[in-house]
C-alpha atoms as a printed R data frame, in Angstrom:
   type eleno elety resid chain resno       x      y      z
1  ATOM     1    CA   MET     A     1   0.000  0.000  0.000
2  ATOM     2    CA   SER     A     2   1.367  3.403 -1.006
3  ATOM     3    CA   ASN     A     3   1.408  6.216  1.525
4  ATOM     4    CA   SER     A     4   1.660  8.983 -1.096
5  ATOM     5    CA   LEU     A     5  -1.298 11.382 -1.265
6  ATOM     6    CA   GLU     A     6  -2.226 14.567 -3.146
7  ATOM     7    CA   ALA     A     7  -4.209 17.690 -2.351
8  ATOM     8    CA   GLN     A     8  -5.077 20.556 -4.688
9  ATOM     9    CA   GLY     A     9  -5.762 24.031 -3.454
10 ATOM    10    CA   VAL     A    10  -4.993 27.727 -3.370
11 ATOM    11    CA   ILE     A    11  -2.141 28.918 -1.162
12 ATOM    12    CA   HIS     A    12  -3.689 30.770  1.785
13 ATOM    13    CA   THR     A    13  -0.578 31.525  3.864
14 ATOM    14    CA   ILE     A    14   3.161 30.923  3.705
15 ATOM    15    CA   GLY     A    15   5.090 31.073  6.947
16 ATOM    16    CA   ALA     A    16   8.698 32.048  7.466
17 ATOM    17    CA   THR     A    17  11.418 29.436  7.756
18 ATOM    18    CA   THR     A    18  12.119 28.882 11.448
19 ATOM    19    CA   GLU     A    19  15.266 27.341 12.920
20 ATOM    20    CA   TYR     A    20  15.052 25.106 15.995
21 ATOM    21    CA   GLY     A    21  17.774 23.995 18.368
22 ATOM    22    CA   GLN     A    22  21.520 24.120 17.931
23 ATOM    23    CA   ASN     A    23  21.644 21.584 15.085
24 ATOM    24    CA   GLY     A    24  20.187 23.964 12.490
25 ATOM    25    CA   PHE     A    25  16.892 22.071 12.036
26 ATOM    26    CA   THR     A    26  14.532 24.226  9.956
27 ATOM    27    CA   LYS     A    27  10.796 24.097  9.375
28 ATOM    28    CA   ARG     A    28   8.354 26.103  7.233
29 ATOM    29    CA   GLU     A    29   4.567 25.905  7.234
30 ATOM    30    CA   PHE     A    30   2.115 26.784  4.496
31 ATOM    31    CA   VAL     A    31  -1.668 26.483  4.332
32 ATOM    32    CA   ILE     A    32  -3.848 25.769  1.307
33 ATOM    33    CA   LYS     A    33  -7.615 26.105  0.853
34 ATOM    34    CA   LEU     A    34  -8.716 22.892 -0.812
35 ATOM    35    CA   ILE     A    35 -10.436 23.086 -4.202
36 ATOM    36    CA   GLY     A    36 -12.199 20.479 -6.281
37 ATOM    37    CA   GLU     A    37 -15.611 19.108 -7.078
38 ATOM    38    CA   HIS     A    38 -16.184 17.774 -3.557
39 ATOM    39    CA   GLU     A    39 -15.267 21.035 -1.816
40 ATOM    40    CA   SER     A    40 -17.883 23.481 -0.551
41 ATOM    41    CA   SER     A    41 -17.428 27.221 -1.072
42 ATOM    42    CA   GLU     A    42 -19.718 27.770  1.918
43 ATOM    43    CA   TYR     A    43 -17.534 25.649  4.229
44 ATOM    44    CA   PRO     A    44 -13.972 25.749  2.851
45 ATOM    45    CA   ASN     A    45 -11.351 23.309  4.121
46 ATOM    46    CA   TYR     A    46  -7.892 24.588  5.001
47 ATOM    47    CA   VAL     A    47  -4.960 22.190  5.347
48 ATOM    48    CA   ALA     A    48  -1.558 23.015  6.855
49 ATOM    49    CA   PHE     A    49   1.640 21.429  5.546
50 ATOM    50    CA   GLU     A    50   5.160 21.531  6.962
51 ATOM    51    CA   LEU     A    51   8.373 21.487  5.004
52 ATOM    52    CA   ILE     A    52  11.587 20.567  6.784
53 ATOM    53    CA   LYS     A    53  15.311 21.039  6.214
54 ATOM    54    CA   ASP     A    54  16.312 21.660  2.579
55 ATOM    55    CA   LYS     A    55  12.666 21.487  1.405
56 ATOM    56    CA   CYS     A    56  11.861 24.851  3.101
57 ATOM    57    CA   SER     A    57  13.145 26.780  0.090
58 ATOM    58    CA   ILE     A    58  10.502 25.208 -2.198
59 ATOM    59    CA   MET     A    59   8.012 27.878 -1.096
60 ATOM    60    CA   ASP     A    60  10.358 30.731 -2.123
61 ATOM    61    CA   SER     A    61   9.020 30.532 -5.687
62 ATOM    62    CA   TYR     A    62   5.322 30.605 -4.668
63 ATOM    63    CA   HIS     A    63   3.005 33.267 -3.277
64 ATOM    64    CA   VAL     A    64  -0.445 33.541 -1.693
65 ATOM    65    CA   GLY     A    65  -3.273 32.994 -4.186
66 ATOM    66    CA   VAL     A    66  -1.448 30.517 -6.441
67 ATOM    67    CA   THR     A    67  -3.170 27.204 -7.196
68 ATOM    68    CA   VAL     A    68  -0.952 24.215 -6.361
69 ATOM    69    CA   LYS     A    69  -1.084 20.447 -6.246
70 ATOM    70    CA   VAL     A    70   0.741 19.139 -3.173
71 ATOM    71    CA   SER     A    71   2.076 15.586 -3.118
72 ATOM    72    CA   PHE     A    72   2.889 14.365  0.363
73 ATOM    73    CA   ASN     A    73   3.610 11.240  2.363
74 ATOM    74    CA   LEU     A    74   2.302 10.222  5.750
75 ATOM    75    CA   HIS     A    75   4.778  8.540  8.019
76 ATOM    76    CA   GLY     A    76   4.155  7.061 11.391
77 ATOM    77    CA   GLU     A    77   3.816  3.866 13.271
78 ATOM    78    CA   LEU     A    78   0.587  2.496 14.622
79 ATOM    79    CA   LYS     A    79   0.455 -0.547 16.842
80 ATOM    80    CA   ILE     A    80  -2.891 -1.983 17.829
């Protein structure tokens, strides 16, 4: 089973790159408003994404209002 997913939307906000700790770990958040045939204009859905390390610079070439398709992976461990 693949853990790769996609979301399409309009960039709502782009945060600044923030550095954490003494190791130089960086993180940047951006939020998109989802668009598509199953989305309601009356009740829009906003989704936040985080970029880490060298991926933070990806958002330098984008701005608020641009339509994007975001491909992302979910990672985690679940034990039941």
